[in-house]
mmJSON file of the N, C-alpha and C atoms, coordinates in Angstrom:
{"data_MODEL":{"atom_site":{
"group_PDB":["ATOM","ATOM","ATOM","ATOM","ATOM","ATOM","ATOM","ATOM","ATOM","ATOM","ATOM","ATOM","ATOM","ATOM","ATOM","ATOM","ATOM","ATOM","ATOM","ATOM","ATOM","ATOM","ATOM","ATOM","ATOM","ATOM","ATOM","ATOM","ATOM","ATOM","ATOM","ATOM","ATOM","ATOM","ATOM","ATOM","ATOM","ATOM","ATOM","ATOM","ATOM","ATOM","ATOM","ATOM","ATOM","ATOM","ATOM","ATOM","ATOM","ATOM","ATOM","ATOM","ATOM","ATOM","ATOM","ATOM","ATOM","ATOM","ATOM","ATOM","ATOM","ATOM","ATOM","ATOM","ATOM","ATOM","ATOM","ATOM","ATOM","ATOM","ATOM","ATOM","ATOM","ATOM","ATOM","ATOM","ATOM","ATOM","ATOM","ATOM","ATOM","ATOM","ATOM","ATOM","ATOM","ATOM","ATOM","ATOM","ATOM","ATOM","ATOM","ATOM","ATOM","ATOM","ATOM","ATOM","ATOM","ATOM","ATOM","ATOM","ATOM","ATOM","ATOM","ATOM","ATOM","ATOM","ATOM","ATOM","ATOM","ATOM","ATOM","ATOM","ATOM","ATOM","ATOM","ATOM","ATOM","ATOM","ATOM","ATOM","ATOM","ATOM","ATOM","ATOM","ATOM","ATOM","ATOM","ATOM","ATOM","ATOM","ATOM","ATOM","ATOM","ATOM","ATOM","ATOM","ATOM","ATOM","ATOM","ATOM","ATOM","ATOM","ATOM","ATOM","ATOM","ATOM","ATOM","ATOM","ATOM","ATOM","ATOM","ATOM","ATOM","ATOM","ATOM","ATOM","ATOM","ATOM","ATOM","ATOM","ATOM","ATOM","ATOM","ATOM","ATOM","ATOM","ATOM","ATOM","ATOM","ATOM","ATOM","ATOM","ATOM","ATOM","ATOM","ATOM","ATOM","ATOM","ATOM","ATOM","ATOM","ATOM","ATOM","ATOM","ATOM","ATOM","ATOM","ATOM","ATOM","ATOM","ATOM","ATOM","ATOM","ATOM","ATOM","ATOM","ATOM","ATOM","ATOM","ATOM","ATOM","ATOM","ATOM","ATOM"],
"id":[1,2,3,4,5,6,7,8,9,10,11,12,13,14,15,16,17,18,19,20,21,22,23,24,25,26,27,28,29,30,31,32,33,34,35,36,37,38,39,40,41,42,43,44,45,46,47,48,49,50,51,52,53,54,55,56,57,58,59,60,61,62,63,64,65,66,67,68,69,70,71,72,73,74,75,76,77,78,79,80,81,82,83,84,85,86,87,88,89,90,91,92,93,94,95,96,97,98,99,100,101,102,103,104,105,106,107,108,109,110,111,112,113,114,115,116,117,118,119,120,121,122,123,124,125,126,127,128,129,130,131,132,133,134,135,136,137,138,139,140,141,142,143,144,145,146,147,148,149,150,151,152,153,154,155,156,157,158,159,160,161,162,163,164,165,166,167,168,169,170,171,172,173,174,175,176,177,178,179,180,181,182,183,184,185,186,187,188,189,190,191,192,193,194,195,196,197,198,199,200,201,202,203,204],
"type_symbol":["N","C","C","N","C","C","N","C","C","N","C","C","N","C","C","N","C","C","N","C","C","N","C","C","N","C","C","N","C","C","N","C","C","N","C","C","N","C","C","N","C","C","N","C","C","N","C","C","N","C","C","N","C","C","N","C","C","N","C","C","N","C","C","N","C","C","N","C","C","N","C","C","N","C","C","N","C","C","N","C","C","N","C","C","N","C","C","N","C","C","N","C","C","N","C","C","N","C","C","N","C","C","N","C","C","N","C","C","N","C","C","N","C","C","N","C","C","N","C","C","N","C","C","N","C","C","N","C","C","N","C","C","N","C","C","N","C","C","N","C","C","N","C","C","N","C","C","N","C","C","N","C","C","N","C","C","N","C","C","N","C","C","N","C","C","N","C","C","N","C","C","N","C","C","N","C","C","N","C","C","N","C","C","N","C","C","N","C","C","N","C","C","N","C","C","N","C","C","N","C","C","N","C","C"],
"label_atom_id":["N","CA","C","N","CA","C","N","CA","C","N","CA","C","N","CA","C","N","CA","C","N","CA","C","N","CA","C","N","CA","C","N","CA","C","N","CA","C","N","CA","C","N","CA","C","N","CA","C","N","CA","C","N","CA","C","N","CA","C","N","CA","C","N","CA","C","N","CA","C","N","CA","C","N","CA","C","N","CA","C","N","CA","C","N","CA","C","N","CA","C","N","CA","C","N","CA","C","N","CA","C","N","CA","C","N","CA","C","N","CA","C","N","CA","C","N","CA","C","N","CA","C","N","CA","C","N","CA","C","N","CA","C","N","CA","C","N","CA","C","N","CA","C","N","CA","C","N","CA","C","N","CA","C","N","CA","C","N","CA","C","N","CA","C","N","CA","C","N","CA","C","N","CA","C","N","CA","C","N","CA","C","N","CA","C","N","CA","C","N","CA","C","N","CA","C","N","CA","C","N","CA","C","N","CA","C","N","CA","C","N","CA","C","N","CA","C","N","CA","C","N","CA","C","N","CA","C","N","CA","C","N","CA","C","N","CA","C"],
"label_alt_id":[null,null,null,null,null,null,null,null,null,null,null,null,null,null,null,null,null,null,null,null,null,null,null,null,null,null,null,null,null,null,null,null,null,null,null,null,null,null,null,null,null,null,null,null,null,null,null,null,null,null,null,null,null,null,null,null,null,null,null,null,null,null,null,null,null,null,null,null,null,null,null,null,null,null,null,null,null,null,null,null,null,null,null,null,null,null,null,null,null,null,null,null,null,null,null,null,null,null,null,null,null,null,null,null,null,null,null,null,null,null,null,null,null,null,null,null,null,null,null,null,null,null,null,null,null,null,null,null,null,null,null,null,null,null,null,null,null,null,null,null,null,null,null,null,null,null,null,null,null,null,null,null,null,null,null,null,null,null,null,null,null,null,null,null,null,null,null,null,null,null,null,null,null,null,null,null,null,null,null,null,null,null,null,null,null,null,null,null,null,null,null,null,null,null,null,null,null,null,null,null,null,null,null,null],
"label_comp_id":["MET","MET","MET","ASN","ASN","ASN","GLU","GLU","GLU","ILE","ILE","ILE","ILE","ILE","ILE","PHE","PHE","PHE","LEU","LEU","LEU","VAL","VAL","VAL","GLU","GLU","GLU","GLU","GLU","GLU","ALA","ALA","ALA","ALA","ALA","ALA","GLU","GLU","GLU","ARG","ARG","ARG","GLY","GLY","GLY","PHE","PHE","PHE","ALA","ALA","ALA","ALA","ALA","ALA","ARG","ARG","ARG","ALA","ALA","ALA","LEU","LEU","LEU","CYS","CYS","CYS","GLU","GLU","GLU","SER","SER","SER","ILE","ILE","ILE","PHE","PHE","PHE","THR","THR","THR","GLU","GLU","GLU","ALA","ALA","ALA","ASP","ASP","ASP","ASP","ASP","ASP","LEU","LEU","LEU","PRO","PRO","PRO","SER","SER","SER","LEU","LEU","LEU","GLU","GLU","GLU","THR","THR","THR","ASN","ASN","ASN","VAL","VAL","VAL","ARG","ARG","ARG","ASP","ASP","ASP","ALA","ALA","ALA","VAL","VAL","VAL","HIS","HIS","HIS","CYS","CYS","CYS","HIS","HIS","HIS","PHE","PHE","PHE","ASP","ASP","ASP","GLU","GLU","GLU","ALA","ALA","ALA","ASN","ASN","ASN","MET","MET","MET","PRO","PRO","PRO","ARG","ARG","ARG","VAL","VAL","VAL","ILE","ILE","ILE","ARG","ARG","ARG","LEU","LEU","LEU","HIS","HIS","HIS","PHE","PHE","PHE","THR","THR","THR","ARG","ARG","ARG","GLU","GLU","GLU","GLN","GLN","GLN","VAL","VAL","VAL","ILE","ILE","ILE","ALA","ALA","ALA","VAL","VAL","VAL"],
"label_asym_id":["A","A","A","A","A","A","A","A","A","A","A","A","A","A","A","A","A","A","A","A","A","A","A","A","A","A","A","A","A","A","A","A","A","A","A","A","A","A","A","A","A","A","A","A","A","A","A","A","A","A","A","A","A","A","A","A","A","A","A","A","A","A","A","A","A","A","A","A","A","A","A","A","A","A","A","A","A","A","A","A","A","A","A","A","A","A","A","A","A","A","A","A","A","A","A","A","A","A","A","A","A","A","A","A","A","A","A","A","A","A","A","A","A","A","A","A","A","A","A","A","A","A","A","A","A","A","A","A","A","A","A","A","A","A","A","A","A","A","A","A","A","A","A","A","A","A","A","A","A","A","A","A","A","A","A","A","A","A","A","A","A","A","A","A","A","A","A","A","A","A","A","A","A","A","A","A","A","A","A","A","A","A","A","A","A","A","A","A","A","A","A","A","A","A","A","A","A","A","A","A","A","A","A","A"],
"label_entity_id":["1","1","1","1","1","1","1","1","1","1","1","1","1","1","1","1","1","1","1","1","1","1","1","1","1","1","1","1","1","1","1","1","1","1","1","1","1","1","1","1","1","1","1","1","1","1","1","1","1","1","1","1","1","1","1","1","1","1","1","1","1","1","1","1","1","1","1","1","1","1","1","1","1","1","1","1","1","1","1","1","1","1","1","1","1","1","1","1","1","1","1","1","1","1","1","1","1","1","1","1","1","1","1","1","1","1","1","1","1","1","1","1","1","1","1","1","1","1","1","1","1","1","1","1","1","1","1","1","1","1","1","1","1","1","1","1","1","1","1","1","1","1","1","1","1","1","1","1","1","1","1","1","1","1","1","1","1","1","1","1","1","1","1","1","1","1","1","1","1","1","1","1","1","1","1","1","1","1","1","1","1","1","1","1","1","1","1","1","1","1","1","1","1","1","1","1","1","1","1","1","1","1","1","1"],
"label_seq_id":[1,1,1,2,2,2,3,3,3,4,4,4,5,5,5,6,6,6,7,7,7,8,8,8,9,9,9,10,10,10,11,11,11,12,12,12,13,13,13,14,14,14,15,15,15,16,16,16,17,17,17,18,18,18,19,19,19,20,20,20,21,21,21,22,22,22,23,23,23,24,24,24,25,25,25,26,26,26,27,27,27,28,28,28,29,29,29,30,30,30,31,31,31,32,32,32,33,33,33,34,34,34,35,35,35,36,36,36,37,37,37,38,38,38,39,39,39,40,40,40,41,41,41,42,42,42,43,43,43,44,44,44,45,45,45,46,46,46,47,47,47,48,48,48,49,49,49,50,50,50,51,51,51,52,52,52,53,53,53,54,54,54,55,55,55,56,56,56,57,57,57,58,58,58,59,59,59,60,60,60,61,61,61,62,62,62,63,63,63,64,64,64,65,65,65,66,66,66,67,67,67,68,68,68],
"pdbx_PDB_ins_code":[null,null,null,null,null,null,null,null,null,null,null,null,null,null,null,null,null,null,null,null,null,null,null,null,null,null,null,null,null,null,null,null,null,null,null,null,null,null,null,null,null,null,null,null,null,null,null,null,null,null,null,null,null,null,null,null,null,null,null,null,null,null,null,null,null,null,null,null,null,null,null,null,null,null,null,null,null,null,null,null,null,null,null,null,null,null,null,null,null,null,null,null,null,null,null,null,null,null,null,null,null,null,null,null,null,null,null,null,null,null,null,null,null,null,null,null,null,null,null,null,null,null,null,null,null,null,null,null,null,null,null,null,null,null,null,null,null,null,null,null,null,null,null,null,null,null,null,null,null,null,null,null,null,null,null,null,null,null,null,null,null,null,null,null,null,null,null,null,null,null,null,null,null,null,null,null,null,null,null,null,null,null,null,null,null,null,null,null,null,null,null,null,null,null,null,null,null,null,null,null,null,null,null,null],
"Cartn_x":[130.894,131.314,130.358,130.903,130.072,129.786,130.765,130.547,131.275,130.821,131.473,131.695,132.844,133.215,133.234,132.599,132.609,133.383,134.238,134.928,134.051,133.62,132.708,133.458,133.366,134.006,132.987,133.202,132.376,132.723,131.696,131.917,132.374,133.112,133.646,132.528,131.478,130.386,129.472,128.929,128.086,127.72,127.268,126.852,128.004,127.808,128.764,128.981,130.178,130.527,131.001,130.568,130.942,131.522,132.685,133.361,133.655,133.265,133.511,134.988,135.513,136.86,136.76,137.616,137.699,136.56,135.695,134.636,134.501,133.976,133.781,132.387,132.17,130.879,131.126,130.393,130.504,129.111,128.805,127.533,127.691,126.733,126.748,125.356,125.289,123.994,124.198,123.098,123.149,123.156,122.623,122.567,122.785,122.986,123.31,122.186,120.92,119.866,119.79,119.96,119.955,121.175,122.308,123.514,123.326,122.756,122.511,121.615,120.577,119.669,120.408,121.208,121.937,122.984,123.673,124.666,123.971,122.889,122.142,121.664,121.117,120.656,121.81,122.957,124.117,124.628,124.639,125.077,124.113,122.813,121.828,121.956,122.327,122.511,123.795,124.811,126.135,126.232,125.561,125.68,124.398,124.555,123.374,123.064,121.929,121.453,122.42,123.054,123.957,125.241,125.663,126.926,126.732,125.497,125.181,125.839,126.596,127.149,126.021,126.225,125.195,125.263,126.442,126.638,127.31,126.846,127.494,128.085,129.396,130.067,130.462,130.064,130.442,131.551,132.69,133.846,133.974,133.712,133.73,135.127,135.568,136.855,136.6,137.44,137.321,138.714,138.9,140.176,140.099,141.084,141.131,142.488,142.471,143.701,143.849,145.045,145.309,146.507,146.513,147.62,148.824,149.998,151.231,151.578],
"Cartn_y":[102.323,103.333,104.519,105.687,106.877,107.534,107.494,108.126,107.376,107.588,107.05,108.218,108.209,109.319,108.824,109.589,109.307,110.396,109.995,110.912,111.075,112.301,112.574,113.348,112.843,113.495,113.651,114.639,114.756,113.601,112.92,111.794,112.3,111.477,111.875,112.181,111.37,111.575,112.71,112.562,113.588,113.101,113.994,113.607,113.462,112.598,112.447,110.98,110.678,109.348,109.481,108.564,108.605,107.254,107.293,106.086,106.234,105.231,105.264,105.009,105.711,105.454,104.342,103.368,102.256,101.24,101.362,100.383,100.191,99.066,98.785,99.211,100.523,101.067,102.111,101.99,102.926,103.156,104.404,104.703,105.94,106.135,107.266,107.874,109.108,109.766,110.936,111.362,112.479,113.839,113.911,115.195,114.966,116.048,115.928,115.342,115.747,115.111,113.594,113.169,111.727,111.038,111.722,111.143,110.919,111.883,111.726,110.515,110.366,109.223,107.918,107.878,106.657,106.289,107.288,107.021,106.464,107.073,106.6,105.156,104.864,103.506,102.509,102.9,102.012,101.703,102.696,102.486,101.548,101.733,100.851,99.416,99.233,97.879,97.23,98.029,97.52,97.12,97.839,97.617,97.031,96.217,95.811,96.912,96.828,97.898,98.158,97.122,97.279,98.028,97.949,98.574,99.798,100.258,101.385,102.675,103.381,104.672,105.675,106.571,107.574,108.772,109.014,110.181,109.733,110.294,110.116,111.471,111.487,112.727,112.625,113.618,113.674,114.694,114.24,115.119,115.322,116.536,116.846,117.26,116.675,117.053,117.508,118.373,118.864,118.992,118.436,118.544,119.687,120.546,121.669,121.693,121.741,121.784,123.195,123.752,125.095,125.023,125.899,125.943,126.624,126.225,126.804,128.06],
"Cartn_z":[119.536,118.585,118.676,118.882,119.0,117.663,116.744,115.449,114.358,113.138,111.961,111.007,110.352,109.464,108.027,107.15,105.716,105.004,104.087,103.2,101.966,101.675,100.56,99.486,98.253,97.113,96.0,95.149,93.956,93.028,92.514,91.615,90.254,89.546,88.241,87.246,87.246,86.305,86.754,87.936,88.56,89.951,90.775,92.114,93.08,94.074,95.166,95.487,95.996,96.471,97.911,98.765,100.182,100.587,101.237,101.698,103.184,103.954,105.399,105.684,106.673,107.162,108.204,108.12,109.086,108.972,107.996,107.752,106.246,105.826,104.395,103.96,103.916,103.508,102.426,101.314,100.202,99.633,99.285,98.635,97.763,96.858,95.935,95.86,95.352,95.128,94.177,93.552,92.608,93.293,94.523,95.234,96.722,97.468,98.897,99.745,99.541,100.346,100.123,98.884,98.592,99.188,99.18,99.769,101.268,101.961,103.392,103.657,102.855,102.998,102.731,101.665,101.305,102.353,102.896,103.942,105.181,105.569,106.744,106.533,105.357,105.054,105.07,104.497,104.463,105.872,106.735,108.117,108.84,108.633,109.27,108.772,107.509,106.973,107.484,107.736,108.107,109.578,110.455,111.899,112.473,113.52,114.278,115.303,115.908,116.8,117.966,118.479,119.626,119.266,118.009,117.586,116.709,116.561,115.692,116.204,115.347,115.782,116.016,116.95,117.255,116.327,115.732,114.872,113.57,112.463,111.164,110.78,110.544,110.161,108.688,107.893,106.485,106.317,105.843,105.619,104.114,103.64,102.216,101.78,100.67,100.084,98.65,98.187,96.82,96.244,95.087,94.412,93.414,93.445,92.525,91.854,90.542,89.761,89.2,89.373,88.839,87.898,86.912,85.96,86.597,86.173,86.703,85.927],
"occupancy":[1.0,1.0,1.0,1.0,1.0,1.0,1.0,1.0,1.0,1.0,1.0,1.0,1.0,1.0,1.0,1.0,1.0,1.0,1.0,1.0,1.0,1.0,1.0,1.0,1.0,1.0,1.0,1.0,1.0,1.0,1.0,1.0,1.0,1.0,1.0,1.0,1.0,1.0,1.0,1.0,1.0,1.0,1.0,1.0,1.0,1.0,1.0,1.0,1.0,1.0,1.0,1.0,1.0,1.0,1.0,1.0,1.0,1.0,1.0,1.0,1.0,1.0,1.0,1.0,1.0,1.0,1.0,1.0,1.0,1.0,1.0,1.0,1.0,1.0,1.0,1.0,1.0,1.0,1.0,1.0,1.0,1.0,1.0,1.0,1.0,1.0,1.0,1.0,1.0,1.0,1.0,1.0,1.0,1.0,1.0,1.0,1.0,1.0,1.0,1.0,1.0,1.0,1.0,1.0,1.0,1.0,1.0,1.0,1.0,1.0,1.0,1.0,1.0,1.0,1.0,1.0,1.0,1.0,1.0,1.0,1.0,1.0,1.0,1.0,1.0,1.0,1.0,1.0,1.0,1.0,1.0,1.0,1.0,1.0,1.0,1.0,1.0,1.0,1.0,1.0,1.0,1.0,1.0,1.0,1.0,1.0,1.0,1.0,1.0,1.0,1.0,1.0,1.0,1.0,1.0,1.0,1.0,1.0,1.0,1.0,1.0,1.0,1.0,1.0,1.0,1.0,1.0,1.0,1.0,1.0,1.0,1.0,1.0,1.0,1.0,1.0,1.0,1.0,1.0,1.0,1.0,1.0,1.0,1.0,1.0,1.0,1.0,1.0,1.0,1.0,1.0,1.0,1.0,1.0,1.0,1.0,1.0,1.0,1.0,1.0,1.0,1.0,1.0,1.0],
"B_iso_or_equiv":[0.0,0.0,0.0,0.0,0.0,0.0,0.0,0.0,0.0,0.0,0.0,0.0,0.0,0.0,0.0,0.0,0.0,0.0,0.0,0.0,0.0,0.0,0.0,0.0,0.0,0.0,0.0,0.0,0.0,0.0,0.0,0.0,0.0,0.0,0.0,0.0,0.0,0.0,0.0,0.0,0.0,0.0,0.0,0.0,0.0,0.0,0.0,0.0,0.0,0.0,0.0,0.0,0.0,0.0,0.0,0.0,0.0,0.0,0.0,0.0,0.0,0.0,0.0,0.0,0.0,0.0,0.0,0.0,0.0,0.0,0.0,0.0,0.0,0.0,0.0,0.0,0.0,0.0,0.0,0.0,0.0,0.0,0.0,0.0,0.0,0.0,0.0,0.0,0.0,0.0,0.0,0.0,0.0,0.0,0.0,0.0,0.0,0.0,0.0,0.0,0.0,0.0,0.0,0.0,0.0,0.0,0.0,0.0,0.0,0.0,0.0,0.0,0.0,0.0,0.0,0.0,0.0,0.0,0.0,0.0,0.0,0.0,0.0,0.0,0.0,0.0,0.0,0.0,0.0,0.0,0.0,0.0,0.0,0.0,0.0,0.0,0.0,0.0,0.0,0.0,0.0,0.0,0.0,0.0,0.0,0.0,0.0,0.0,0.0,0.0,0.0,0.0,0.0,0.0,0.0,0.0,0.0,0.0,0.0,0.0,0.0,0.0,0.0,0.0,0.0,0.0,0.0,0.0,0.0,0.0,0.0,0.0,0.0,0.0,0.0,0.0,0.0,0.0,0.0,0.0,0.0,0.0,0.0,0.0,0.0,0.0,0.0,0.0,0.0,0.0,0.0,0.0,0.0,0.0,0.0,0.0,0.0,0.0,0.0,0.0,0.0,0.0,0.0,0.0],
"pdbx_formal_charge":[null,null,null,null,null,null,null,null,null,null,null,null,null,null,null,null,null,null,null,null,null,null,null,null,null,null,null,null,null,null,null,null,null,null,null,null,null,null,null,null,null,null,null,null,null,null,null,null,null,null,null,null,null,null,null,null,null,null,null,null,null,null,null,null,null,null,null,null,null,null,null,null,null,null,null,null,null,null,null,null,null,null,null,null,null,null,null,null,null,null,null,null,null,null,null,null,null,null,null,null,null,null,null,null,null,null,null,null,null,null,null,null,null,null,null,null,null,null,null,null,null,null,null,null,null,null,null,null,null,null,null,null,null,null,null,null,null,null,null,null,null,null,null,null,null,null,null,null,null,null,null,null,null,null,null,null,null,null,null,null,null,null,null,null,null,null,null,null,null,null,null,null,null,null,null,null,null,null,null,null,null,null,null,null,null,null,null,null,null,null,null,null,null,null,null,null,null,null,null,null,null,null,null,null],
"auth_seq_id":[1,1,1,2,2,2,3,3,3,4,4,4,5,5,5,6,6,6,7,7,7,8,8,8,9,9,9,10,10,10,11,11,11,12,12,12,13,13,13,14,14,14,15,15,15,16,16,16,17,17,17,18,18,18,19,19,19,20,20,20,21,21,21,22,22,22,23,23,23,24,24,24,25,25,25,26,26,26,27,27,27,28,28,28,29,29,29,30,30,30,31,31,31,32,32,32,33,33,33,34,34,34,35,35,35,36,36,36,37,37,37,38,38,38,39,39,39,40,40,40,41,41,41,42,42,42,43,43,43,44,44,44,45,45,45,46,46,46,47,47,47,48,48,48,49,49,49,50,50,50,51,51,51,52,52,52,53,53,53,54,54,54,55,55,55,56,56,56,57,57,57,58,58,58,59,59,59,60,60,60,61,61,61,62,62,62,63,63,63,64,64,64,65,65,65,66,66,66,67,67,67,68,68,68],
"auth_comp_id":["MET","MET","MET","ASN","ASN","ASN","GLU","GLU","GLU","ILE","ILE","ILE","ILE","ILE","ILE","PHE","PHE","PHE","LEU","LEU","LEU","VAL","VAL","VAL","GLU","GLU","GLU","GLU","GLU","GLU","ALA","ALA","ALA","ALA","ALA","ALA","GLU","GLU","GLU","ARG","ARG","ARG","GLY","GLY","GLY","PHE","PHE","PHE","ALA","ALA","ALA","ALA","ALA","ALA","ARG","ARG","ARG","ALA","ALA","ALA","LEU","LEU","LEU","CYS","CYS","CYS","GLU","GLU","GLU","SER","SER","SER","ILE","ILE","ILE","PHE","PHE","PHE","THR","THR","THR","GLU","GLU","GLU","ALA","ALA","ALA","ASP","ASP","ASP","ASP","ASP","ASP","LEU","LEU","LEU","PRO","PRO","PRO","SER","SER","SER","LEU","LEU","LEU","GLU","GLU","GLU","THR","THR","THR","ASN","ASN","ASN","VAL","VAL","VAL","ARG","ARG","ARG","ASP","ASP","ASP","ALA","ALA","ALA","VAL","VAL","VAL","HIS","HIS","HIS","CYS","CYS","CYS","HIS","HIS","HIS","PHE","PHE","PHE","ASP","ASP","ASP","GLU","GLU","GLU","ALA","ALA","ALA","ASN","ASN","ASN","MET","MET","MET","PRO","PRO","PRO","ARG","ARG","ARG","VAL","VAL","VAL","ILE","ILE","ILE","ARG","ARG","ARG","LEU","LEU","LEU","HIS","HIS","HIS","PHE","PHE","PHE","THR","THR","THR","ARG","ARG","ARG","GLU","GLU","GLU","GLN","GLN","GLN","VAL","VAL","VAL","ILE","ILE","ILE","ALA","ALA","ALA","VAL","VAL","VAL"],
"auth_asym_id":["A","A","A","A","A","A","A","A","A","A","A","A","A","A","A","A","A","A","A","A","A","A","A","A","A","A","A","A","A","A","A","A","A","A","A","A","A","A","A","A","A","A","A","A","A","A","A","A","A","A","A","A","A","A","A","A","A","A","A","A","A","A","A","A","A","A","A","A","A","A","A","A","A","A","A","A","A","A","A","A","A","A","A","A","A","A","A","A","A","A","A","A","A","A","A","A","A","A","A","A","A","A","A","A","A","A","A","A","A","A","A","A","A","A","A","A","A","A","A","A","A","A","A","A","A","A","A","A","A","A","A","A","A","A","A","A","A","A","A","A","A","A","A","A","A","A","A","A","A","A","A","A","A","A","A","A","A","A","A","A","A","A","A","A","A","A","A","A","A","A","A","A","A","A","A","A","A","A","A","A","A","A","A","A","A","A","A","A","A","A","A","A","A","A","A","A","A","A","A","A","A","A","A","A"],
"auth_atom_id":["N","CA","C","N","CA","C","N","CA","C","N","CA","C","N","CA","C","N","CA","C","N","CA","C","N","CA","C","N","CA","C","N","CA","C","N","CA","C","N","CA","C","N","CA","C","N","CA","C","N","CA","C","N","CA","C","N","CA","C","N","CA","C","N","CA","C","N","CA","C","N","CA","C","N","CA","C","N","CA","C","N","CA","C","N","CA","C","N","CA","C","N","CA","C","N","CA","C","N","CA","C","N","CA","C","N","CA","C","N","CA","C","N","CA","C","N","CA","C","N","CA","C","N","CA","C","N","CA","C","N","CA","C","N","CA","C","N","CA","C","N","CA","C","N","CA","C","N","CA","C","N","CA","C","N","CA","C","N","CA","C","N","CA","C","N","CA","C","N","CA","C","N","CA","C","N","CA","C","N","CA","C","N","CA","C","N","CA","C","N","CA","C","N","CA","C","N","CA","C","N","CA","C","N","CA","C","N","CA","C","N","CA","C","N","CA","C","N","CA","C","N","CA","C","N","CA","C","N","CA","C","N","CA","C","N","CA","C"],
"pdbx_PDB_model_num":[1,1,1,1,1,1,1,1,1,1,1,1,1,1,1,1,1,1,1,1,1,1,1,1,1,1,1,1,1,1,1,1,1,1,1,1,1,1,1,1,1,1,1,1,1,1,1,1,1,1,1,1,1,1,1,1,1,1,1,1,1,1,1,1,1,1,1,1,1,1,1,1,1,1,1,1,1,1,1,1,1,1,1,1,1,1,1,1,1,1,1,1,1,1,1,1,1,1,1,1,1,1,1,1,1,1,1,1,1,1,1,1,1,1,1,1,1,1,1,1,1,1,1,1,1,1,1,1,1,1,1,1,1,1,1,1,1,1,1,1,1,1,1,1,1,1,1,1,1,1,1,1,1,1,1,1,1,1,1,1,1,1,1,1,1,1,1,1,1,1,1,1,1,1,1,1,1,1,1,1,1,1,1,1,1,1,1,1,1,1,1,1,1,1,1,1,1,1,1,1,1,1,1,1]
}}}
């Protein structure tokens, strides 16, 4: 595996939540630097050295509601 992609959303309470696509990995953080650290740690815990992805891609989404 060359890369793993995380879908990042703003958490309902505060901060950010990140969920990996195609893997069972989820983590949260109050700010972006902490999120990067938590995602990196979660990936290291999930994979052994032989299967470790070389790149972590964070895909940010934002939901916006507008009045009609």
